[in-house]
KEKE-3310 file (N, C-alpha, C; in steps of 0.2 Angstrom, whole numbers, plus 5000, padded with zeros to 4 digits):
npx = (5178:5165:5150:5134:5123:5110:5093:5081:5072:5064:5069:5062:5067:5065:5066:5062:5053:5040:5030:5017:5006:5008:5013:5005:5000:5011:5016:5007:5007:5019:5018:5013:5022:5035:5046:5049:5048:5058:5059:5066:5065:5067:5065:5051:5036:5023:5011:5019:5029:5019:5011:5020:5022:5009:5008:5016:5030:5047:5054:5065:5075:5083:5092:5090:5103:5106:5110:5106:5111:5115:5103:5098:5108:5108:5095:5098:5108:5100:5093:5086:5085:5088:5088:5086:5075:5074:5064:5056:5046:5036:5033:5025:5024:5020:5010:5001:5000:4997:5007:5018:5028:5034:5039:5049:5057:5061:5068:5079:5085:5090:5099:5115:5119:5123:5114:5099:5092:5077:5061:5056:5042:5038:5025:5019:5014:5004:4998:5005:5017:5034:5047:5061:5076:5082:5094:5087:5085:5093:5107:5108:5122:5136:5146:5139:5134:5126:5130:5134:5127:5114:5102:5105:5114:5119:5129:5142:5148:5144:5152:5165:5166:5161:5166:5166:5153:5140:5125:5109:5094:5077:5060:5052:5042:5040:5029:5031:5025:5027:5030:5018:5010:5012:5019:5032:5041:5047:5055:5064:5070:5077:5085:5093:5100:5108:5115:5122:5132:5138:5144:5152:5161:5166:5170:5172:5163:5153:5140:5134:5135:5127:5114:5112:5110:5099:5089:5090:5085:5072:5067:5066:5078:5085:5097:5108:5106:5108:5122:5128:5124:5131:5144:5144:5143:5156:5165:5161:5166:5179:5181:5188:5182:5168:5157:5153:5145:5129:5119:5122:5116:5105:5110:5116:5104:5097:5105:5107:5093:5092:5100:5094:5082:5086:5090:5102:5110:5122:5129:5121:5126:5139:5137:5132:5144:5153:5147:5147:5161:5163:5159)
npy = (5427:5416:5417:5418:5404:5401:5405:5391:5384:5385:5390:5393:5394:5401:5404:5413:5417:5425:5416:5414:5405:5393:5397:5401:5389:5382:5390:5390:5378:5379:5390:5385:5376:5382:5394:5406:5413:5415:5424:5426:5436:5436:5445:5446:5448:5446:5443:5438:5444:5451:5441:5433:5443:5444:5432:5434:5433:5436:5447:5448:5455:5451:5453:5443:5432:5420:5411:5400:5398:5410:5418:5409:5408:5421:5421:5411:5418:5427:5419:5416:5406:5390:5379:5375:5374:5370:5375:5373:5384:5377:5366:5357:5355:5341:5340:5333:5327:5333:5336:5339:5350:5349:5336:5338:5347:5340:5329:5336:5341:5330:5324:5322:5325:5336:5338:5333:5321:5322:5316:5318:5319:5318:5324:5317:5321:5312:5309:5300:5296:5300:5296:5303:5307:5321:5334:5344:5349:5356:5361:5378:5385:5395:5389:5381:5383:5386:5379:5378:5383:5379:5368:5369:5365:5359:5349:5349:5358:5351:5339:5345:5351:5342:5328:5316:5314:5309:5314:5311:5301:5308:5307:5316:5325:5332:5337:5338:5348:5354:5346:5341:5351:5356:5366:5365:5363:5375:5380:5369:5370:5382:5378:5368:5376:5383:5373:5367:5377:5376:5363:5365:5374:5367:5352:5341:5340:5330:5331:5341:5336:5324:5330:5337:5327:5321:5331:5333:5321:5322:5332:5325:5322:5310:5302:5311:5314:5302:5301:5311:5306:5294:5299:5306:5295:5288:5298:5298:5285:5287:5294:5295:5297:5294:5290:5301:5307:5312:5309:5298:5285:5287:5292:5281:5272:5280:5280:5267:5263:5272:5267:5254:5258:5264:5252:5248:5236:5231:5243:5244:5233:5237:5247:5240:5232:5242:5247:5235:5234:5243:5238)
npz = (4525:4523:4513:4521:4522:4510:4514:4519:4506:4490:4474:4459:4442:4426:4409:4394:4378:4370:4376:4379:4377:4385:4397:4408:4413:4416:4427:4437:4446:4451:4459:4470:4475:4476:4483:4477:4460:4447:4432:4416:4403:4386:4376:4372:4362:4364:4377:4387:4397:4405:4410:4417:4428:4433:4439:4450:4448:4449:4438:4425:4412:4396:4382:4368:4362:4355:4364:4376:4389:4395:4399:4408:4418:4422:4429:4438:4446:4453:4462:4478:4487:4495:4487:4469:4456:4440:4426:4411:4400:4394:4402:4415:4432:4440:4453:4461:4474:4491:4499:4492:4492:4505:4504:4494:4500:4512:4507:4500:4511:4518:4509:4503:4490:4477:4467:4458:4447:4439:4433:4416:4407:4390:4381:4367:4350:4346:4358:4366:4379:4381:4390:4400:4409:4418:4424:4435:4448:4460:4472:4477:4473:4470:4462:4453:4437:4422:4406:4388:4373:4368:4373:4387:4402:4418:4420:4418:4427:4439:4438:4438:4451:4460:4458:4464:4469:4462:4453:4461:4458:4459:4464:4456:4445:4428:4415:4399:4386:4374:4362:4359:4354:4341:4338:4340:4329:4324:4335:4336:4323:4325:4336:4330:4321:4330:4336:4325:4323:4335:4335:4324:4328:4339:4336:4344:4354:4363:4369:4361:4348:4350:4354:4342:4333:4338:4336:4322:4317:4322:4314:4302:4295:4294:4290:4292:4305:4311:4308:4316:4329:4329:4328:4341:4349:4346:4351:4364:4367:4368:4379:4395:4406:4404:4411:4418:4409:4409:4400:4394:4393:4386:4374:4369:4367:4358:4347:4344:4341:4330:4321:4318:4313:4301:4294:4296:4301:4304:4309:4321:4327:4330:4339:4350:4352:4356:4368:4375:4378:4387:4399)
capx = (5172:5161:5144:5130:5119:5103:5087:5078:5066:5065:5068:5060:5070:5063:5067:5058:5051:5033:5028:5010:5002:5009:5016:5001:4999:5018:5018:5002:5009:5026:5016:5011:5027:5041:5046:5049:5049:5062:5058:5070:5062:5072:5062:5044:5032:5016:5010:5023:5031:5013:5009:5025:5021:5003:5009:5021:5037:5052:5055:5071:5075:5090:5091:5092:5109:5108:5113:5101:5114:5115:5097:5097:5113:5105:5090:5101:5111:5095:5089:5088:5083:5094:5087:5084:5071:5074:5059:5055:5040:5031:5033:5021:5026:5015:5010:4995:5000:4996:5013:5024:5033:5037:5043:5055:5062:5064:5073:5085:5089:5092:5104:5122:5120:5123:5109:5095:5089:5070:5058:5053:5038:5037:5019:5020:5008:4999:4996:5009:5022:5041:5050:5068:5078:5086:5096:5083:5084:5100:5108:5110:5129:5139:5150:5134:5131:5124:5135:5131:5123:5108:5101:5110:5114:5124:5132:5150:5150:5144:5158:5171:5167:5159:5167:5164:5146:5136:5118:5104:5087:5072:5054:5048:5040:5038:5026:5033:5019:5029:5030:5011:5007:5013:5023:5039:5046:5051:5060:5069:5074:5081:5090:5098:5105:5113:5119:5127:5137:5142:5148:5157:5166:5169:5168:5173:5158:5149:5133:5132:5133:5121:5108:5111:5108:5092:5085:5089:5080:5065:5065:5066:5084:5087:5104:5112:5105:5112:5129:5130:5123:5137:5150:5144:5145:5163:5168:5160:5170:5186:5181:5190:5177:5162:5152:5151:5140:5123:5115:5126:5112:5100:5114:5116:5098:5095:5110:5105:5087:5092:5103:5089:5077:5090:5091:5110:5111:5130:5130:5118:5130:5145:5135:5132:5151:5156:5145:5149:5168:5163:5157)
capy = (5424:5413:5419:5414:5399:5404:5402:5385:5385:5383:5395:5391:5398:5400:5410:5412:5423:5423:5409:5415:5399:5388:5400:5401:5382:5381:5394:5389:5373:5382:5395:5381:5372:5385:5401:5412:5411:5420:5423:5430:5437:5437:5449:5444:5453:5445:5445:5434:5447:5453:5435:5432:5447:5442:5426:5435:5431:5441:5448:5451:5455:5450:5452:5436:5432:5414:5407:5399:5398:5417:5420:5404:5410:5427:5419:5408:5423:5430:5415:5418:5401:5385:5374:5378:5370:5373:5373:5376:5387:5372:5361:5358:5351:5337:5341:5330:5326:5339:5338:5339:5355:5346:5330:5340:5350:5335:5325:5340:5342:5323:5321:5326:5326:5343:5339:5327:5319:5321:5313:5323:5315:5322:5322:5318:5323:5306:5308:5295:5299:5298:5298:5304:5310:5327:5337:5350:5351:5357:5366:5385:5386:5399:5385:5378:5388:5383:5379:5376:5388:5377:5362:5371:5361:5360:5343:5351:5361:5346:5335:5348:5352:5336:5322:5310:5314:5309:5316:5306:5302:5310:5306:5322:5324:5337:5335:5343:5349:5357:5342:5340:5357:5357:5373:5364:5363:5381:5380:5364:5372:5387:5375:5365:5381:5385:5366:5367:5382:5374:5358:5368:5377:5362:5346:5335:5340:5324:5333:5345:5331:5320:5334:5339:5321:5320:5336:5332:5316:5324:5336:5321:5322:5303:5300:5316:5313:5296:5302:5314:5301:5289:5303:5307:5288:5287:5303:5296:5280:5290:5298:5291:5298:5294:5289:5307:5310:5310:5307:5292:5279:5290:5292:5274:5270:5283:5278:5260:5264:5275:5262:5249:5261:5265:5246:5247:5231:5231:5248:5243:5228:5240:5250:5234:5230:5248:5247:5229:5235:5248:5235)
capz = (4528:4518:4513:4524:4517:4508:4518:4516:4502:4483:4469:4452:4437:4419:4404:4387:4374:4367:4379:4383:4377:4390:4403:4414:4415:4419:4433:4442:4451:4454:4464:4476:4478:4477:4487:4472:4453:4443:4425:4412:4396:4381:4370:4370:4359:4366:4384:4392:4403:4409:4413:4423:4433:4436:4443:4455:4446:4449:4431:4422:4404:4393:4374:4365:4359:4353:4370:4382:4396:4398:4403:4414:4423:4425:4433:4444:4450:4457:4466:4485:4492:4495:4481:4463:4451:4433:4422:4404:4400:4391:4406:4420:4437:4443:4460:4464:4481:4494:4503:4488:4494:4511:4502:4491:4505:4517:4503:4499:4517:4520:4504:4502:4483:4474:4462:4457:4441:4439:4427:4411:4402:4384:4378:4360:4346:4346:4365:4370:4383:4380:4397:4400:4415:4417:4430:4435:4454:4463:4477:4475:4475:4465:4457:4448:4432:4415:4400:4382:4370:4368:4378:4392:4408:4424:4422:4418:4434:4444:4437:4440:4458:4464:4454:4468:4471:4456:4455:4462:4456:4464:4461:4455:4438:4424:4409:4393:4382:4368:4356:4357:4352:4334:4338:4341:4323:4323:4340:4334:4318:4328:4340:4325:4318:4335:4337:4319:4324:4341:4332:4319:4333:4344:4333:4349:4359:4363:4370:4355:4342:4352:4353:4335:4330:4340:4333:4315:4316:4324:4308:4296:4292:4297:4289:4295:4312:4313:4307:4322:4334:4328:4330:4348:4353:4346:4355:4371:4368:4369:4385:4400:4412:4400:4416:4420:4404:4412:4395:4390:4392:4381:4368:4366:4365:4352:4342:4342:4337:4323:4316:4316:4309:4295:4292:4296:4307:4305:4313:4327:4331:4332:4345:4355:4354:4359:4374:4379:4380:4393:4406)
cpx = (5168:5154:5139:5125:5112:5098:5084:5072:5068:5064:5067:5063:5067:5065:5063:5056:5045:5031:5021:5005:5002:5011:5011:5000:5006:5018:5013:5004:5015:5024:5015:5017:5034:5040:5046:5050:5052:5061:5062:5067:5067:5070:5055:5040:5024:5016:5014:5026:5025:5011:5013:5023:5014:5003:5014:5028:5041:5055:5061:5071:5083:5089:5094:5098:5111:5112:5109:5104:5114:5109:5096:5102:5111:5100:5093:5105:5106:5092:5091:5087:5088:5094:5084:5080:5071:5069:5058:5048:5034:5031:5029:5023:5020:5015:5003:4994:5001:5003:5019:5030:5037:5041:5049:5060:5065:5069:5079:5089:5093:5098:5110:5123:5119:5117:5105:5092:5081:5067:5055:5048:5036:5030:5019:5013:5002:4996:5000:5014:5029:5045:5058:5069:5082:5088:5092:5083:5091:5101:5110:5117:5132:5144:5145:5132:5130:5129:5131:5126:5116:5108:5106:5109:5120:5129:5140:5152:5149:5150:5164:5172:5165:5160:5166:5157:5141:5129:5114:5098:5082:5065:5050:5047:5037:5035:5028:5028:5021:5029:5023:5007:5007:5016:5031:5044:5050:5056:5066:5073:5079:5087:5095:5103:5111:5118:5124:5133:5141:5146:5153:5163:5170:5167:5169:5168:5153:5142:5130:5130:5127:5114:5106:5108:5100:5087:5084:5084:5073:5062:5064:5072:5088:5094:5109:5112:5109:5119:5131:5129:5129:5143:5150:5146:5152:5167:5167:5165:5177:5187:5183:5185:5170:5156:5149:5146:5133:5118:5117:5121:5107:5104:5114:5110:5096:5099:5108:5098:5088:5096:5098:5084:5080:5091:5099:5111:5118:5132:5127:5123:5136:5143:5135:5139:5154:5154:5147:5157:5168:5162:5164)
cpy = (5422:5416:5415:5409:5403:5401:5396:5387:5384:5389:5392:5396:5396:5406:5408:5418:5421:5416:5410:5409:5395:5391:5399:5394:5380:5384:5392:5384:5375:5387:5391:5377:5376:5392:5407:5409:5417:5419:5428:5430:5439:5441:5447:5450:5452:5446:5441:5438:5449:5447:5433:5437:5446:5436:5427:5434:5437:5442:5451:5451:5455:5449:5446:5436:5425:5410:5406:5399:5405:5419:5415:5406:5417:5426:5416:5413:5427:5426:5416:5412:5395:5380:5377:5373:5373:5370:5376:5379:5382:5366:5362:5353:5347:5337:5339:5329:5333:5341:5338:5344:5352:5341:5333:5343:5345:5331:5329:5340:5336:5321:5326:5327:5334:5344:5332:5327:5318:5319:5319:5318:5320:5319:5323:5320:5318:5305:5303:5299:5296:5300:5299:5307:5316:5330:5344:5353:5351:5362:5373:5386:5390:5395:5382:5384:5384:5384:5376:5381:5386:5370:5363:5366:5363:5354:5345:5353:5356:5342:5338:5349:5347:5330:5316:5309:5315:5311:5310:5307:5303:5309:5312:5322:5330:5334:5340:5343:5351:5352:5340:5345:5359:5364:5372:5364:5369:5382:5375:5366:5378:5383:5371:5370:5383:5379:5366:5371:5379:5368:5360:5371:5372:5355:5340:5336:5334:5326:5336:5340:5326:5324:5336:5333:5320:5325:5335:5326:5318:5328:5332:5320:5315:5302:5305:5315:5307:5297:5306:5310:5296:5293:5304:5300:5287:5292:5300:5290:5281:5293:5293:5292:5298:5293:5295:5310:5307:5308:5301:5287:5281:5290:5285:5271:5273:5281:5271:5260:5267:5271:5257:5252:5263:5258:5244:5242:5230:5237:5247:5238:5232:5244:5245:5233:5236:5248:5241:5230:5239:5244:5231)
cpz = (4523:4518:4517:4520:4515:4512:4515:4512:4494:4478:4462:4447:4430:4415:4397:4384:4370:4369:4382:4382:4383:4397:4409:4417:4418:4426:4438:4447:4454:4460:4471:4479:4479:4481:4483:4465:4450:4436:4421:4405:4391:4375:4368:4367:4360:4374:4389:4398:4408:4413:4419:4429:4437:4441:4449:4454:4447:4442:4429:4415:4402:4386:4372:4361:4357:4358:4376:4389:4399:4402:4409:4419:4426:4430:4439:4449:4455:4462:4473:4490:4490:4490:4475:4459:4445:4429:4416:4404:4397:4395:4412:4426:4440:4450:4463:4471:4485:4498:4499:4490:4500:4509:4499:4496:4510:4513:4502:4505:4519:4515:4504:4495:4481:4470:4461:4450:4442:4433:4422:4407:4396:4381:4371:4356:4346:4353:4369:4374:4382:4386:4396:4407:4414:4424:4431:4443:4457:4468:4474:4478:4469:4460:4452:4444:4426:4410:4394:4379:4369:4371:4384:4398:4413:4425:4422:4424:4439:4444:4439:4447:4462:4460:4458:4471:4465:4458:4456:4459:4461:4461:4461:4447:4434:4418:4404:4388:4375:4362:4354:4354:4345:4333:4338:4335:4323:4328:4338:4328:4321:4332:4335:4322:4323:4336:4331:4321:4330:4339:4328:4323:4337:4341:4338:4354:4358:4364:4364:4349:4344:4351:4346:4331:4331:4336:4325:4313:4317:4318:4302:4293:4295:4296:4292:4302:4315:4313:4314:4328:4335:4331:4338:4352:4352:4350:4362:4372:4370:4375:4391:4406:4409:4405:4419:4415:4406:4406:4391:4388:4386:4374:4365:4364:4359:4346:4339:4338:4331:4318:4314:4312:4302:4291:4292:4302:4309:4310:4320:4331:4333:4338:4351:4357:4358:4367:4379:4382:4386:4400:4409)
residu = (MET:SER:ASP:PRO:PRO:CYS:PRO:GLU:GLY:ILE:SER:ALA:ILE:LEU:MET:GLY:ARG:ASN:GLU:GLU:ARG:PHE:LEU:PRO:MET:SER:LEU:HIS:PRO:LEU:GLN:ARG:VAL:THR:ASP:GLU:ILE:ILE:PHE:VAL:ASP:THR:GLY:SER:THR:ASP:ARG:THR:PRO:GLU:ILE:ALA:GLN:GLU:PHE:GLY:CYS:ARG:LEU:PHE:HIS:LEU:PRO:TRP:ASN:ASN:ASP:PHE:SER:ALA:PRO:LYS:ASN:LEU:ALA:LEU:ALA:GLN:ALA:ARG:PHE:ARG:TRP:VAL:LEU:ASN:VAL:ASP:CYS:ASP:GLU:VAL:LEU:VAL:ASP:GLU:GLU:GLU:ASN:LEU:ARG:THR:ARG:VAL:LEU:ASP:HIS:CYS:ARG:ALA:SER:SER:ALA:PRO:ALA:TRP:MET:ILE:ARG:ILE:ASP:ASN:ARG:MET:ALA:ASP:GLY:THR:MET:LEU:GLY:SER:GLN:ALA:LEU:ARG:LEU:PHE:VAL:ASN:ASP:PRO:ARG:ILE:ARG:PHE:ALA:ASN:PRO:VAL:HIS:GLU:GLY:ILE:ALA:ASP:ALA:LEU:TYR:ARG:HIS:TRP:PRO:ASP:GLN:PRO:PRO:GLU:LYS:PHE:ASP:LEU:ARG:LEU:ILE:HIS:HIS:GLY:TYR:SER:ALA:GLY:LEU:ASN:GLN:GLU:LYS:ILE:ARG:ARG:ASN:VAL:ALA:ILE:LEU:ARG:GLN:TRP:VAL:ALA:ASN:ASP:PRO:ALA:THR:VAL:PHE:GLY:ARG:TYR:LYS:LEU:GLY:ILE:ASN:LEU:ARG:PHE:LEU:GLY:PHE:ALA:SER:GLU:GLY:LEU:TYR:HIS:LEU:GLU:GLN:ALA:LEU:HIS:LEU:ALA:ASP:GLN:GLU:SER:ASP:ARG:ASN:SER:LEU:THR:PHE:LEU:GLU:GLU:LEU:VAL:ALA:ASN:CYS:PHE:ARG:ALA:CYS:LEU:GLU:ALA:GLY:ALA:THR:ASP:LYS:ALA:GLU:THR:VAL:LYS:ARG:ILE:VAL:SER:ALA:TRP:ARG)
# end
């Protein structure tokens, strides 16, 4: 006999360590929109666990082991409601409309998709916004679990179990404040170390190389970053199911821009030729 479905509602899941600066700002709107907030602490030495409890989070602990998927999967395993919203500690849900919770629930009920891409607006240090899309809202199903040691995601699980049901876009928005705070350099250097190990262990990882390229360029290592973006693009070109790569459009755009910024117009033309052949 299959397990009964989860009750209707939204579970927010977060994980982090030493996130006291942004955590209250992140948790406040989630209280108004979700039915529960699950927070997994990975070894904080500041007030992060206390803040989580003050906001009514269900608090769990897991020692940090250079793997972001492990605490996210622990949080996901505790989720009690039918839909899950995955949020980072320095992200704030834009909930200006009074009926946002109702609109999210109505949309999820009416859709047969297992997951939805929502908008992430990255607030940069100069105050500008850099937009992207990410898989952050999804059905609470045991087949959906996070993968990747860093920049964890559920895309692999979705493609494996719902190959004919691609994620849909939904008009829900998070603002990511980490880039504007001047604190992100340390986190990115940590991520680069994990990404380097990931790529060393699995040189054919398209996503790992893509994220390594992005992070290296952010830290100022433009040439090395471009190399990994090019490698990611060529690996994607060899994928028969490349359209399942939810980050493909961003990979192409970042690789093309990196080529132009390096003055490598010949490489930029190669990017255009590769993408043209996909159509």
